[in-house]
C-alpha positions in Angstrom: 119.9 7.8 -3.1 121.7 5.8 -5.8 122.1 2.1 -5.2 125.8 1.2 -4.8 127.6 -1.0 -7.3 128.4 -4.6 -6.2 132.1 -3.8 -5.8 131.4 -0.6 -3.8 129.0 -2.5 -1.6 131.5 -5.3 -0.9 134.3 -2.9 -0.1 132.0 -0.8 2.1 130.7 -3.8 4.0 134.3 -5.1 4.5 135.3 -1.8 6.0 132.4 -1.9 8.3 133.2 -5.4 9.3 136.7 -4.3 10.4 135.5 -1.3 12.3 132.9 -3.5 14.1 135.7 -5.9 15.0 137.5 -3.2 17.0 134.2 -2.7 18.9 134.6 -6.0 20.6 138.0 -5.0 22.0 136.7 -1.7 23.2 133.6 -3.3 24.7 135.8 -5.8 26.7 137.7 -2.8 28.1 134.6 -0.8 28.9 132.8 -3.7 30.6 135.4 -3.5 33.4 133.4 -0.7 35.0 130.1 -0.2 33.1 127.3 -2.9 33.2 126.5 -4.5 29.9 123.0 -3.3 29.1 123.7 0.3 30.4 126.9 0.3 28.3 125.0 -0.8 25.2 122.2 1.7 25.9 124.6 4.6 26.3 126.4 3.6 23.1 123.4 3.5 20.9 121.6 6.5 22.5 124.6 8.7 21.8 124.8 7.3 18.3 121.2 8.1 17.8 121.7 11.7 18.9 124.6 11.9 16.4 122.3 10.8 13.6 119.4 13.1 14.4 120.8 16.1 12.3 120.1 14.0 9.2 116.4 14.5 10.0 116.9 18.0 8.7 117.4 16.5 5.2 114.1 16.6 3.4 114.6 13.2 1.7 115.0 11.6 5.1 111.9 13.2 6.5 109.9 12.4 3.4 111.0 8.8 3.6 109.9 8.4 7.2 106.5 10.0 6.5 106.1 7.7 3.5 106.8 4.5 5.3 104.0 2.0 4.7 102.4 0.0 7.5 104.5 -3.0 6.5 107.7 -0.9 6.4 106.9 0.5 9.9 106.5 -3.0 11.2 109.8 -4.1 9.6 111.7 -1.0 10.9 110.2 -1.6 14.4 111.4 -5.2 14.2 114.9 -3.9 13.2 115.0 -1.8 16.3 113.9 -4.6 18.6 115.9 -7.4 17.0 119.0 -5.8 15.5 119.7 -3.4 18.4 117.8 -4.3 21.6 118.1 -8.1 21.5 121.2 -8.6 19.3 123.4 -5.9 20.8 122.1 -6.4 24.3 122.8 -10.1 24.3 126.2 -9.5 22.7 127.3 -7.1 25.5 126.0 -9.5 28.1 127.7 -12.5 26.5 131.0 -10.6 26.3 130.8 -10.2 30.1 131.4 -13.9 30.4 133.1 -15.2 27.2 136.3 -14.4 25.3 135.7 -12.2 22.3 137.0 -14.8 19.9 134.8 -17.5 21.3 131.7 -15.4 20.9 132.6 -14.4 17.4 132.9 -18.1 16.3 129.5 -18.9 17.8 128.0 -16.0 15.8 129.6 -17.3 12.7 126.9 -19.9 12.6 124.5 -17.1 11.5 125.8 -17.6 7.9 124.5 -21.1 7.9 121.1 -20.1 9.3 120.8 -17.1 6.9 121.6 -19.2 3.9 118.9 -21.7 4.7 116.3 -19.2 5.8 116.9 -16.8 2.9 116.1 -19.4 0.3 112.7 -19.9 1.9 111.7 -16.5 3.3 113.1 -13.9 0.8 113.7 -16.1 -2.2 117.5 -15.7 -2.4 118.7 -19.1 -3.4 122.4 -19.6 -2.7 124.5 -21.0 -5.5 126.5 -24.2 -5.0 129.6 -22.0 -4.5 127.8 -20.2 -1.6 126.8 -23.5 -0.1 130.4 -24.7 -0.2 131.5 -21.5 1.5 128.8 -21.9 4.2 129.9 -25.5 4.8 133.5 -24.5 5.1 132.5 -21.8 7.6 130.6 -24.4 9.6 133.6 -26.8 9.5 135.8 -24.0 10.9 133.4 -23.6 13.9 133.4 -27.4 14.6 137.2 -27.5 14.5 137.5 -24.6 16.8 135.2 -26.0 19.5 136.1 -29.7 19.2 136.9 -31.4 21.5 137.7 -28.9 24.3 137.2 -25.4 22.9 134.3 -24.5 25.3 135.1 -22.0 28.0 134.2 -23.7 31.3 132.0 -21.9 33.9 130.3 -19.6 31.5 126.8 -21.0 30.9 125.1 -17.6 30.9 127.7 -16.4 28.3 126.7 -19.2 26.0 123.0 -18.6 26.6 123.3 -15.0 25.6 125.5 -16.0 22.7 122.7 -18.3 21.3 120.2 -15.4 21.8 122.5 -13.1 19.9 123.0 -15.7 17.1 119.3 -16.1 16.6 118.8 -12.3 16.7 121.6 -11.7 14.2 120.2 -14.2 11.8 116.7 -12.7 12.0 118.1 -9.2 11.9 120.1 -9.9 8.7 116.9 -11.1 6.9 114.8 -8.2 8.2 117.5 -5.7 7.2 117.7 -7.2 3.7 114.0 -7.1 3.4 113.8 -3.4 4.4 116.8 -2.2 2.3 116.5 -4.4 -0.8 116.6 -2.7 -4.2 117.1 0.8 -2.8 113.4 1.3 -1.9 114.2 3.0 1.4 116.6 5.7 2.5 119.4 4.1 4.7 119.6 7.2 6.9 115.8 7.0 7.6 115.9 3.3 8.3 119.0 3.6 10.6 117.7 6.6 12.6 114.3 5.2 13.3 115.4 1.6 14.1 118.3 2.7 16.2 116.2 5.2 18.1 113.8 2.4 19.0 116.5 0.0 20.0 118.5 2.6 21.9 115.5 3.5 24.0 114.8 -0.1 24.9 118.5 -0.8 25.7 119.0 2.3 27.9 115.7 1.9 29.6 116.2 -1.7 30.5 119.8 -1.1 31.5 119.1 1.8 33.8 116.1 -0.2 35.3 118.0 -3.4 35.8 121.7 -2.4 36.3 121.6 1.3 37.0 124.1 4.0 36.0 127.4 3.6 37.8 130.2 6.1 38.0 131.9 6.0 34.6 135.6 6.5 34.3 137.1 8.9 31.7 138.5 5.9 29.7 135.1 4.2 29.5 133.4 7.5 28.5 135.9 7.9 25.7 135.3 4.3 24.6 131.5 4.9 24.6 131.9 8.0 22.5 134.1 6.3 20.0 131.8 3.3 19.8 128.8 5.6 19.4 130.1 8.0 16.8 132.5 5.9 14.6 131.6 2.3 15.3 127.8 2.8 15.3 126.5 6.1 13.8 128.8 5.9 10.8 129.0 2.2 10.2 125.3 1.3 10.6 124.4 3.8 7.8 127.1 2.3 5.6 125.9 -1.2 6.4 122.3 -0.4 5.5 123.5 1.3 2.3 125.5 -1.8 1.3 122.4 -4.0 1.9 120.7 -2.3 -0.9 122.9 -4.3 -3.2 124.2 -7.3 -1.3 122.1 -10.4 -0.8 121.5 -11.7 2.8 123.9 -14.7 2.5 126.8 -12.6 1.1 126.4 -9.8 3.6 126.3 -12.3 6.4 129.5 -14.0 5.4 131.3 -10.7 4.8 130.2 -9.8 8.4 131.7 -13.2 9.6 135.2 -12.2 8.4 135.1 -10.2 11.6 136.3 -13.5 13.2 139.8 -13.1 11.8 140.0 -9.4 12.8 138.7 -10.1 16.2 141.0 -13.0 16.8 144.0 -10.9 15.8 142.9 -7.8 17.8 142.1 -10.0 20.9 145.5 -11.6 20.7 147.2 -8.2 20.6 145.1 -6.3 23.1 143.4 -9.0 25.3 146.0 -11.8 25.4 143.5 -14.3 23.9 146.0 -16.7 22.5 144.8 -19.4 20.1 146.2 -22.9 19.8 146.7 -24.7 16.4 143.1 -26.1 16.5 141.7 -22.6 17.0 143.8 -21.1 14.2 142.8 -23.8 11.8 139.1 -23.3 12.7 139.4 -19.5 12.1 141.2 -20.0 8.8 138.6 -22.4 7.5 135.8 -19.9 8.4 137.7 -17.2 6.6 138.3 -19.3 3.5 134.6 -20.0 3.3 133.9 -16.3 3.2 136.5 -15.8 0.5 134.9 -18.5 -1.6 131.6 -16.8 -1.5 133.0 -13.5 -2.5 135.1 -15.0 -5.3 131.9 -16.5 -6.6 130.2 -13.2 -6.7 133.1 -11.6 -8.5 132.9 -14.3 -11.1 129.2 -13.6 -11.6 129.9 -9.9 -11.9 132.7 -10.3 -14.5 130.7 -12.7 -16.6 127.8 -10.3 -16.7 129.9 -7.3 -18.0 
C-alpha cells in the first residue's frame, strides 16, 4: 500500500480526530445502562468482526504471515496497550469524569510523547514543536488551576492517569509498527484490535457481566464499532506511516476542542472563562506544530 503524502496524512488524521471526538459523547450516553468494560468490549469486538472480511485480501494475509518475531511482539503490545488498557481505562474514567475534563488530562500525552520519542525512536522535535508542546501544557495548567478538579471522583482521575500513560506508550508503539509503510495498516489493525477486543470483552463479562441493553445503547455500540472504530483505526494507522509520533499525538489532541463543543451542546458541560482559555491555548499549540510541518513541506518542494 502506497505511503500517504504529508498533506493527505494530516487531513486524514484530523478527520479521525473529529470522529473520535463524537465517540466521547456517545460513550457518555451509552454508559447510562451498559457497564464500562463490557461496553468497550462489545464496541471493539463488533469492530473486529467488521474488519475480518479484509482477511480475504491476499496482501493482508501475506502481511500477517510475514510478521517477524519483533513485529508480532509490537502488534501484541498494541492490542494490550492501545485497546485493552487505553480504551478500557477511558471508558472507566468517563463513568466518573466529565468528557472535557478527561480530554484535558489526556492532552498531557503530547508532552510525554515529545520527550520519549526523542529518546526511544529518534524523532527529535524541532523548537517549533517544543513551543507547541509547551503551549499545550500551559492550556492544561490554566484549565485545572486553581479549582478545575472535579470533586469526589478519585477513581476517575486514577483511570485517567492510566489512560494517559497507555495513550503515550500506544502512540510510540503504533509509530514504531507503522513507520515508513513497512506494514499493512489493515493487518496491523485487525490483529491488534482482535487481541484487545478479546481482553476487553472477557474482562468486562467476568467483572461486570452483560446487562439488558436498550435499543438506543445498541445503536450507539454499532455506530461506535463500525464508523468510530473499524473505519477510523485503519485510517489512523495509515496516517502513522507518514506522521511522526509528536505530530500525530498533537493532531489527536485537537479532539479537546471538538469534545468541549460537543459536550457543551449534548451534555450541558459548560466551561467558564478559565476553561475556555485553557482549551484555546491547547488548540493553538497544536496549530503551531502543524504550521511548522507545513513550512518544512513547502521549503522542501
